[in-house]
C-alpha positions in Angstrom: 0.1 -0.1 0.1 1.8 3.1 -1.1 -1.3 5.3 -0.8 -2.9 2.4 0.5 -4.2 0.7 3.6 -7.6 1.9 3.6 -9.9 3.8 6.0 -11.2 2.5 9.3 -15.1 2.8 10.1 -14.4 2.7 13.7 -11.5 2.9 16.0 -13.4 2.3 19.2 -11.5 -0.8 20.0 -8.4 1.1 19.7 -9.7 3.9 21.7 -10.5 1.5 24.6 -7.1 -0.2 24.5 -5.3 3.1 24.5 -7.5 5.5 26.4 -5.0 8.3 26.9 -2.7 9.5 24.1 -0.7 12.9 24.2 -1.6 15.4 21.8 2.1 16.2 21.3 4.6 14.4 19.2 6.1 11.5 21.3 9.7 12.3 22.4 12.4 10.5 20.8 15.8 9.9 22.1 18.7 10.4 19.5 20.9 7.3 19.7 23.4 8.9 17.2 24.7 12.5 17.0 24.7 12.3 13.4 20.9 12.1 13.1 20.1 15.6 13.5 22.7 16.6 10.9 21.0 14.1 8.5 17.6 15.6 9.1 18.7 19.2 8.8 20.4 18.4 5.3 17.1 17.0 4.0 15.2 20.2 5.1 17.4 22.3 2.9 15.8 21.5 -0.4 13.3 23.8 -2.1 10.4 21.5 -3.2 8.7 22.2 -6.7 5.3 21.0 -6.5 4.1 21.4 -10.3 5.1 22.9 -13.5 2.9 24.0 -16.5 3.7 24.9 -19.9 1.5 27.5 -21.9 -0.2 25.9 -24.8 1.8 27.9 -27.3 5.0 26.4 -25.6 6.6 30.0 -25.0 5.8 30.3 -21.3 6.3 28.2 -18.2 5.2 28.4 -14.8 5.9 26.5 -11.7 5.1 26.5 -7.8 7.7 26.1 -5.0 6.6 25.0 -1.6 6.2 28.0 0.9 7.5 30.5 -1.9 4.5 30.7 -4.5 4.1 30.7 -8.2 6.7 31.8 -10.8 6.3 32.4 -14.5 8.8 33.2 -17.2 9.4 33.0 -21.1 10.8 29.5 -21.9 13.6 31.1 -23.7 14.7 33.2 -20.8 13.7 31.7 -17.4 16.5 33.2 -15.4 14.5 35.9 -14.1 10.9 34.7 -13.6 8.1 36.8 -12.4 6.7 36.0 -8.9 2.8 35.6 -9.0 0.9 35.7 -5.8 -2.5 36.5 -4.4 -1.1 36.9 -1.0 -0.4 40.2 0.7 3.2 41.2 1.1 4.7 39.1 3.9 1.9 36.6 3.9 2.4 33.0 2.8 -0.5 31.0 1.6 -1.2 27.7 -0.2 -1.1 28.5 -3.9 -0.9 26.2 -6.9 -3.1 24.3 -9.4 -1.8 26.0 -12.5 -3.9 26.1 -15.6 -3.1 28.2 -18.7 -5.8 29.5 -21.0 -6.0 28.2 -24.4 -4.6 31.6 -25.7 -1.7 31.3 -23.4 -2.4 35.0 -22.1 -4.0 34.0 -18.8 -2.6 31.8 -15.9 -5.2 30.6 -13.4 -4.5 29.2 -9.9 -6.0 28.4 -6.6 -5.0 30.2 -3.4 -6.2 30.4 0.1 -4.8 34.1 0.5 -8.5 35.3 0.9 -10.2 37.0 3.9 -11.6 33.6 5.4 -8.4 31.5 4.3 -10.7 29.5 2.0 -9.6 28.6 -1.5 -10.5 30.8 -4.4 -9.9 30.7 -8.1 -7.5 33.5 -9.3 -6.7 34.7 -12.7 -3.2 36.5 -13.8 -3.2 38.3 -17.1 0.4 37.9 -18.1 0.2 40.5 -20.7 -0.1 43.2 -17.8 1.7 44.0 -14.7 -1.7 44.0 -12.6 -2.2 42.0 -9.5 -4.0 38.5 -10.0 -7.9 38.8 -10.1 -10.2 37.0 -7.8 -12.4 35.3 -10.1 -14.4 32.9 -7.7 -14.5 32.2 -4.0 -14.9 28.7 -2.9 -16.3 26.9 0.0 -14.6 23.6 0.2 -11.6 21.5 -1.4 -10.6 21.9 -4.8 -7.8 20.4 -7.1 -7.0 19.5 -10.6 -7.8 23.1 -12.2 -8.1 23.3 -16.0 -9.7 25.4 -18.6 -12.2 24.1 -21.1 -10.6 23.9 -24.6 -12.8 27.0 -25.7 -11.5 29.0 -22.7 -14.8 29.9 -21.3 -14.8 27.8 -18.0 -12.3 26.9 -15.6 -13.2 23.4 -14.2 -11.8 21.4 -11.2 -12.6 18.7 -8.7 -14.6 20.1 -6.0 -15.9 18.9 -2.4 -18.2 21.7 -1.4 -18.1 22.2 2.4 -15.2 19.9 2.7 -13.8 19.3 6.3 -10.6 17.7 5.1 -8.8 16.9 1.7 -10.4 14.3 -0.3 -8.8 10.8 -0.3 -7.6 8.3 2.3 -4.2 9.8 3.1 -5.3 12.8 5.1 -6.3 12.2 8.6 -9.9 10.7 9.0 -12.5 12.6 10.8 -13.4 11.0 14.3 -16.2 8.6 13.7 -19.5 9.8 14.9 -23.2 9.5 13.8 -24.6 7.0 11.5 -21.4 5.4 10.0 -21.5 5.3 6.4 -24.4 7.4 5.9 -23.8 10.8 7.5 -21.0 13.1 6.9 -20.1 11.7 3.5 -18.2 14.2 1.4 -18.7 13.9 -2.6 -16.1 15.2 -4.9 -17.8 16.7 -8.3 -16.6 18.4 -11.2 -17.3 22.1 -10.8 -16.7 25.1 -13.2 -16.7 28.8 -12.9 -17.4 31.1 -15.9 -14.0 32.6 -16.9 -15.6 36.0 -17.3 -18.1 36.4 -14.5 -16.8 33.7 -12.1 -20.3 32.2 -11.6 -19.9 28.7 -10.0 -21.6 25.6 -11.3 -21.5 22.0 -10.3 -21.5 19.9 -13.5 -21.5 16.3 -12.4 -24.3 14.7 -10.3 -24.3 14.6 -6.5 -24.6 10.9 -6.5 -21.1 10.3 -8.2 -17.7 10.7 -6.7 -15.5 11.9 -9.5 -11.6 10.9 -9.3 -10.5 12.2 -12.8 -11.9 14.0 -15.8 -11.2 15.3 -19.3 -13.1 17.7 -21.5 -14.0 16.8 -25.1 -12.0 18.9 -27.8 -15.3 20.7 -28.6 -15.9 21.6 -24.8 -19.4 19.9 -25.0 -18.8 16.9 -23.1 -16.9 15.5 -20.0 -15.4 12.1 -19.8 -14.8 11.1 -16.2 -14.2 8.1 -13.9 -16.6 8.0 -11.0 -18.4 5.8 -8.4 -21.2 6.2 -6.1 -20.2 7.6 -2.7 -18.3 7.2 -0.4 -15.6 7.9 -2.8 -12.7 6.5 -0.8 -14.3 3.1 -0.7 -15.5 2.8 -4.4 -12.6 3.9 -6.7 -11.8 0.2 -7.2 -15.2 -0.4 -8.8 -15.4 3.0 -10.6 -16.8 3.3 -14.2 -16.0 5.5 -17.1 -18.9 8.1 -17.8 -19.4 10.8 -20.5 -21.8 13.6 -19.9 -23.0 16.5 -22.0 -22.4 19.7 -20.1 -23.3 22.6 -22.3 -26.6 23.2 -24.1 -25.1 25.6 -26.6 -22.2 27.2 -25.2 -23.3 27.4 -21.6 -22.7 24.7 -19.0 -25.9 25.8 -16.9 -29.5 25.5 -18.2 -32.2 27.3 -16.3 -29.8 27.8 -13.3 -28.8 24.1 -12.9 -26.3 22.0 -14.4 -27.5 19.6 -17.2 -26.8 16.2 -15.5 -27.2 13.2 -17.9 -24.1 10.9 -17.5 -23.9 7.7 -19.5 -21.7 4.7 -18.7 -19.1 4.1 -21.5 -17.1 1.5 -19.8 -17.8 -0.9 -16.7 -14.7 -2.9 -15.6 -17.0 -4.8 -13.2 -19.2 -6.2 -16.1 -16.6 -6.5 -19.0 -15.8 -10.0 -20.1 -12.3 -8.9 -21.0 -8.9 -8.7 -19.3 -10.0 -5.6 -17.4 -12.8 -7.5 -15.7 -12.7 -6.5 -12.0 -9.6 -4.1 -12.3 -9.2 -0.5 -12.3 -9.2 2.4 -14.8 -7.7 5.8 -14.7 -6.5 8.8 -16.9 -9.4 9.2 -19.4 -8.6 11.2 -22.4 -10.6 12.1 -25.5 -9.2 11.6 -28.9 -8.6 14.8 -31.0 -11.6 14.0 -33.0 -13.7 13.0 -30.0 -14.5 9.6 -31.5 -12.6 7.7 -29.0 -11.6 7.6 -25.3 -8.3 6.1 -24.1 -7.6 5.3 -20.4 -5.2 3.2 -18.4 -6.5 -0.1 -17.1 -4.8 -2.7 -14.8 -4.4 -3.9 -11.4 -3.9 -0.8 -9.0 -3.9 -0.7 -5.3 -4.2 3.2 -5.1 -6.2 5.9 -6.7 -3.5 8.4 -8.1 -0.8 5.8 -8.4 -1.5 4.6 -12.0 0.0 1.7 -14.0 -1.3 -0.8 -16.4 -1.8 -0.8 -20.1 -3.5 1.7 -22.4 -6.8 1.0 -23.7 -8.9 2.6 -26.4 -12.8 2.6 -26.6 -15.3 4.2 -28.9 -16.7 7.4 -27.1 -20.0 5.9 -27.4 -19.0 2.7 -25.7 -18.0 -0.6 -26.6 -15.1 -3.1 -26.4 -11.9 -1.7 -25.0 -8.8 -2.5 -27.0 -5.5 -2.9 -25.3 -3.1 -0.7 -27.6 0.0 -1.3 -25.3 -0.1 -5.3 -24.9 2.7 -7.3 -23.5 4.7 -4.4 -22.5 7.7 -5.0 -20.0 6.8 -1.6 -18.3 4.0 0.1 -16.6 2.4 3.2 -18.7 1.5 5.7 -15.9 0.4 8.8 -18.0 -0.3 9.8 -21.5 -1.6 12.5 -23.7 -3.0 12.2 -27.3 -0.7 14.0 -29.8 -2.9 13.1 -33.0 -5.2 10.4 -34.0 -2.6 7.7 -34.1 0.1 9.0 -31.7 0.3 9.2 -27.9 2.9 10.8 -25.7 3.6 8.4 -22.8 5.5 8.3 -19.7 6.0 4.8 -17.9 7.8 3.1 -15.2 10.5 0.7 -16.7 12.9 -1.1 -14.6 12.6 1.5 -11.8 13.5 4.3 -14.2 11.2 7.0 -16.2 10.7 6.2 -19.9 9.2 9.1 -21.9 8.3 8.3 -25.7 6.0 8.8 -28.5 3.9 5.6 -29.4 1.8 4.9 -32.5 -1.3 3.0 -31.4 -1.9 1.5 -35.0 1.7 0.2 -35.4 2.2 -0.4 -31.6 5.7 1.0 -32.1 7.7 3.6 -30.2 9.1 6.6 -32.3 13.0 6.4 -32.5 13.0 10.2 -32.6 11.2 10.8 -29.5 12.5 8.4 -26.9 14.2 9.0 -23.5 15.0 6.9 -20.5 16.0 8.7 -17.3 17.4 7.3 -14.1 15.1 9.8 -12.5 11.6 10.3 -11.0 9.6 12.7 -13.2 6.3 14.5 -12.9 4.6 18.0 -13.4 2.1 17.5 -10.3 -1.3 16.2 -10.0 -1.2 12.9 -11.6 1.6 10.2 -11.3 4.4 10.9 -13.9 2.4 13.5 -15.7 4.3 15.5 -18.3 3.3 19.0 -19.3 3.0 19.0 -23.1 2.4 22.1 -25.3 0.9 22.5 -28.7 4.5 22.8 -30.1 7.2 20.1 -29.6 7.9 21.2 -25.9 7.5 19.4 -22.8 8.2 20.3 -19.1 8.5 18.3 -15.9 10.1 18.1 -12.6 13.0 15.7 -12.3 15.0 14.4 -9.4 17.2 11.4 -8.6 19.3 10.1 -5.6 22.1 12.4 -7.1 20.1 15.3 -8.5 17.7 17.5 -6.2 14.5 18.4 -7.9 14.5 21.0 -10.7 12.2 21.9 -13.7 13.4 20.8 -17.1 11.7 21.7 -20.4 12.2 21.9 -24.2 12.0 19.4 -27.0 12.4 15.8 -25.8 15.8 15.4 -27.5 17.1 18.8 -26.2 15.8 19.5 -22.7 17.2 22.2 -20.6 17.3 22.9 -17.0 14.8 25.8 -16.2 15.3 26.2 -12.4 18.5 26.3 -10.5 16.8 26.4 -6.9 18.7 23.5 -5.5 22.2 23.6 -7.5 24.1 24.2 -4.3 22.8 20.8 -2.6 25.0 17.8 -2.7 23.9 14.4 -1.5 24.9 13.5 2.2 24.4 9.9 1.3 26.1 7.5 -0.8 26.0 6.8 -4.5 23.0 4.7 -6.2 23.1 2.0 -8.6 20.3 -0.1 -10.4 20.6 -3.8 -9.5 18.6 -6.8 -11.1 18.3 -10.4 -10.5 16.2 -13.3 -11.6 13.9 -15.3 -9.4 11.5 -18.0 -10.1 11.4 -16.8 -13.8 10.8 -13.1 -13.0 13.3 -10.4 -13.8 13.4 -8.2 -10.7 14.9 -4.7 -10.4 15.9 -2.5 -7.3 17.9 0.1 -6.3 21.0 -0.1 -4.1 22.3 2.9 -2.1 25.9 2.7 -0.8 26.8 3.8 2.5 28.3 7.5 2.7 32.0 7.6 2.5 32.1 3.9 1.4 35.2 1.8 1.9 35.2 -1.5 0.1 37.6 -2.8 2.8 35.0 -2.6 5.5 31.8 -4.6 6.1 28.5 -2.8 6.4 25.1 -3.3 7.6 22.1 -3.4 5.3 18.5 -2.0 5.5 15.9 -3.3 3.1 13.2 -0.8 2.4 10.0 -2.2 0.9 7.6 0.2 -1.0 4.0 0.8 -0.5 1.3 -0.2 -2.9 1.9 -3.1 -3.7 1.1 -1.7 -7.2 3.9 1.0 -7.1 7.7 1.0 -7.5 10.7 2.4 -5.7 11.9 5.1 -8.0 15.2 7.2 -7.8 14.3 10.5 -6.2 15.7 13.2 -3.8 14.4 12.4 -0.4 11.6 14.4 1.5 12.5 15.4 5.1 10.8 12.4 6.6 10.7 8.6 6.5 12.2 7.0 3.7 15.2 4.7 2.5 17.8 7.5 1.8 18.7 8.7 5.5 20.0 5.2 6.3 22.7 5.5 3.6 23.8 8.8 5.2 24.2 6.9 8.6 26.4 4.3 7.1 24.2 1.5 5.9 23.8 -0.1 2.5 20.1 0.3 1.5 18.2 -2.2 -1.0 15.1 -0.7 -2.4 13.6 -3.7 -4.1 10.7 -3.8 -6.7 9.4 -7.5 -6.3 6.5 -9.1 -8.0 3.4 -6.9 -7.6 5.3 -3.8 -8.3 5.2 -1.6 -11.4 7.9 -1.4 -14.0 7.9 -4.9 -15.6 4.4 -5.2 -17.1 1.0 -6.2 -16.1 1.8 -10.0 -15.7 4.5 -9.0 -13.0 2.2 -6.5 -11.3 -0.5 -9.1 -10.9 1.8 -11.8 -9.9 1.2 -11.5 -6.1 -2.7 -11.7 -6.3 -3.9 -14.0 -3.6 -0.2 -14.4 -2.5 0.7 -11.3 -0.5 3.9 -11.9 1.4 5.1 -15.0 -0.3 6.3 -14.6 -3.8 7.3 -11.2 -3.2 9.1 -11.9 0.0 11.2 -14.7 -2.0 11.9 -12.1 -4.7 13.2 -9.7 -1.9 15.3 -12.3 -0.2 16.9 -13.3 -3.5 17.8 -9.7 -3.9 19.3 -9.6 -0.6 21.4 -12.6 -1.5 22.4 -10.9 -4.7 23.7 -7.6 -3.1 25.4 -9.5 -0.1 27.2 -11.8 -2.9 28.6 -8.7 -4.6 29.0 -6.3 -1.9 30.9 -6.0 1.5 27.6 -6.5 3.6 27.7 -8.1 7.0 24.9 -10.8 6.7 24.4 -10.7 10.5 23.4 -7.0 10.3 20.4 -7.0 7.8 17.4 -4.9 8.8 13.9 -4.4 7.2 11.5 -1.5 7.0 8.6 -0.2 5.1 5.4 1.9 5.2 1.8 0.9 4.3 2.2 -2.3 2.2 5.8 -2.2 3.1 4.7 -2.0 6.6 2.6 -5.2 6.2 5.6 -6.8 4.5 7.8 -5.9 7.3 5.2 -7.4 9.8 4.8 -10.5 7.7 8.5 -11.2 6.7 9.7 -11.4 10.5 7.1 -14.2 10.8 8.6 -16.1 8.0 12.3 -15.7 8.2 15.0 -14.7 10.8 17.3 -13.2 8.1 16.4 -9.7 9.5 18.1 -8.6 12.7 15.9 -5.6 13.4 12.7 -4.1 11.8 10.7 -1.1 11.7 7.0 -1.4 10.6 5.3 1.8 9.7 1.4 1.9 9.2 1.3 -1.8 8.6 -1.3 -4.6 8.6 -1.0 -7.6 10.9 -4.3 -9.4 10.3 -6.1 -9.3 7.0 -9.3 -10.8 8.4 -9.7 -8.2 11.2 -8.6 -5.5 9.0 -11.3 -6.2 6.5 -13.8 -5.4 9.1 -11.9 -2.3 10.5 -11.7 -0.3 7.4 -14.4 1.5 5.1 -12.4 0.9 1.9 -12.7 -2.8 1.6 -13.4 -2.8 -2.2 -9.6 -2.6 -2.9 -9.0 -5.9 -1.4 -11.3 -8.1 -3.7 -9.2 -7.6 -6.8 -6.3 -8.7 -4.8 -7.6 -11.4 -2.8 -10.3 -12.7 -5.3 -13.2 -12.5 -2.9 -14.4 -11.0 0.2 -13.2 -12.0 3.6 -16.5 -13.5 4.2 -16.5 -15.7 1.1 -12.9 -16.8 1.4 -11.3 -16.3 4.9 -8.7 -18.7 4.2 -6.9 -16.7 1.5 -6.8 -13.7 4.1 -5.6 -15.7 6.9 -2.8 -17.2 4.8 -1.1 -13.8 4.6 -1.7 -12.7 8.1 1.2 -12.1 10.2 -0.6 -12.6 13.4 -1.2 -16.3 12.6 2.6 -16.9 12.7 3.4 -14.5 15.5 5.3 -17.3 17.5 8.0 -17.6 14.9 9.1 -13.9 15.6 12.5 -13.2 17.1 13.3 -9.8 15.3 13.3 -6.6 17.5 10.5 -4.6 15.8 9.5 -1.0 16.2 5.9 -0.4 15.3 4.7 3.2 14.4 1.3 4.5 13.2 -1.0 7.6 13.1 -4.1 7.4 15.3 -6.3 8.6 12.5 -4.8 6.6 9.7 -7.4 6.2 7.0 -5.5 3.5 5.1 -3.9 1.2 7.8 -6.1 1.5 10.9 -4.1 1.9 14.1 -5.5 -1.3 15.7 -3.5 -3.4 13.4 -0.3 -2.0 14.7 -1.5 -2.2 18.2 -2.4 -5.9 17.6 1.0 -6.7 16.3 2.8 -4.8 19.1 0.7 -6.4 21.8 1.4 -9.9 20.3 5.3 -9.3 20.1 5.3 -8.3 23.7 3.3 -11.2 24.8 6.0 -13.3 23.1 8.7 -11.4 24.7 10.1 -10.1 21.6 11.8 -6.7 21.9 9.2 -4.1 20.6 7.9 -0.6 20.9 4.6 0.9 19.6 4.5 4.7 19.0 1.1 6.3 18.1 1.0 9.8 16.6 -1.9 12.0 17.5 -4.1 13.5 14.8 -1.9 11.9 11.9 -3.4 10.0 8.9 -1.7 7.5 6.7 0.6 10.4 5.3 2.0 12.4 8.4 1.2 16.0 7.8 3.2 17.6 10.8 6.9 18.2 9.9 7.9 17.4 13.6 6.2 14.0 13.3 7.9 13.2 9.9 11.2 14.0 11.7 10.3 12.1 14.9 9.5 8.8 13.2 12.8 9.0 11.2 14.8 9.8 14.4 13.3 6.7 16.1 13.8 4.3 13.0 17.4 5.4 12.9 17.8 4.9 16.5 16.3 1.5 16.5 18.6 0.1 13.8 21.4 1.8 15.7 20.6 -0.1 18.7 19.9 -3.5 17.3 22.4 -3.6 14.6 25.4 -1.8 16.0 
């Protein structure tokens, strides 16, 4: 579970077991004086959240965390213009960049308003005037984009939202009629680009995850499911809907709701039966809609094959069959060609693809040992009407910067982090073969590596499971890279179930969680120990979400690991099924509900093998985790304590699956570094 471990309906059992939780970050003892220095080095990076090219390809904009929005000519980006709706000295949340079709206006979202609620602003780049407040909002908004005719600014909108949409954010404390009251629905909304009039376009009985305008601005294609949206993405359908009688999305004061189902993975008899769909895109002539379909564990973490379907409905055709990679994002370039980005062998592959010949263009083809993206969707690339593209790239060696230009002549646009150098060791891609599978991973060397010495090894398992460890500059929080800075080798495997080797590989751990993927990981450990000076008696294991589950499960199956840290894990799939409100994701992976096939869930439950554990294990979790409920961590810790295995449980108040407080992100890293330092000296 990368962004996955699902939301609990109730945490009453947990509340009874731990009645008093401090509302401050739990104190952590530093076992190594280098830890504060490592964390300080991670905090120096300036993070670029998104970038967007103007349609004509002449202008580029980007946002920097805590600094705002910047815009510049692509040909001269050294002196960008700072754009903000905030008053001087005030810092707000600003982003969601969208260029008008004529490339003269940059729209964005900002909470620099009197009530600090989000609003849509527009900036006329042909004048020096301050940004214009177009529409005040009352809720949560994201994915801002213009309609192709430039008349409307549309976005995903949760009116009256009390929290960001999705299961990553901390869940609201349960109250009232569970599953009925307090459900928040995400819809497509639009504001008139001239008047700022707000309209809700999609119906209130559908939660929308992604959407795309038809080229003539007369229809929407979107992926949606009935609420609650956090539960039902795994069964979502593809809809189309007319949104404009004439040229206005509102008829008689209300939107023209008339959605039709174009594709339903739940009823199709093809290879997508029961799987997931994402990234809907109209073809230039509006006759077809393409999307990515496959086995996906998280909304927003996309991987699979690309399918094309008539826009009126019909059979979906796989136009990227048998690829040994995982397409994650695409854009139509013309009626036959797509611009694609995909995960391939743990790297980023960008290319132009002909869907008729199913061939890659040799002239527009680039593989980068980097993590790339432009914000919003995984691996999104900003594409202009010219040959220019733009994205943010980073790696273990390269801090994040914006790059842009033709694919064969990319130029670094920003230089925000040029002075930063890694405080960790070098990285290399490693591969091995296990049980007929080609497996890839990344190996970080310890800082100041000396081949004459023996070093400990930390294995970091990614979330998902449908995801991949990618080479990227680390955030100031929990992750694999800081262990290298403390003197460890770090192996980041992409075992079966991961993206990067094709759909057969991604689907290879269905109904087999913790078994084949663990064997792949152990084979990787054997490979790097054979070829590098690693002490086999000092090998540790850690991960978050699905990686947390794998950590809990692995220590019940093998004694290869001498210390472990399980972040937001799952110890008992049977009890977990009843503790969360997002159980729909489990059926594609387990093949049935827990009530129909409890044995397949029990088979992968660490709690059933708890007496095998000898490994000292630290367990950490947020008390409002909406993906991996906190009782799962409590259950595992309780069992280890009963079996007299060295263990510790740390619960972080008011945190969800992804920790939001900087002090908590730092604290959990300090604890993990200290734990391995203590048990693998």
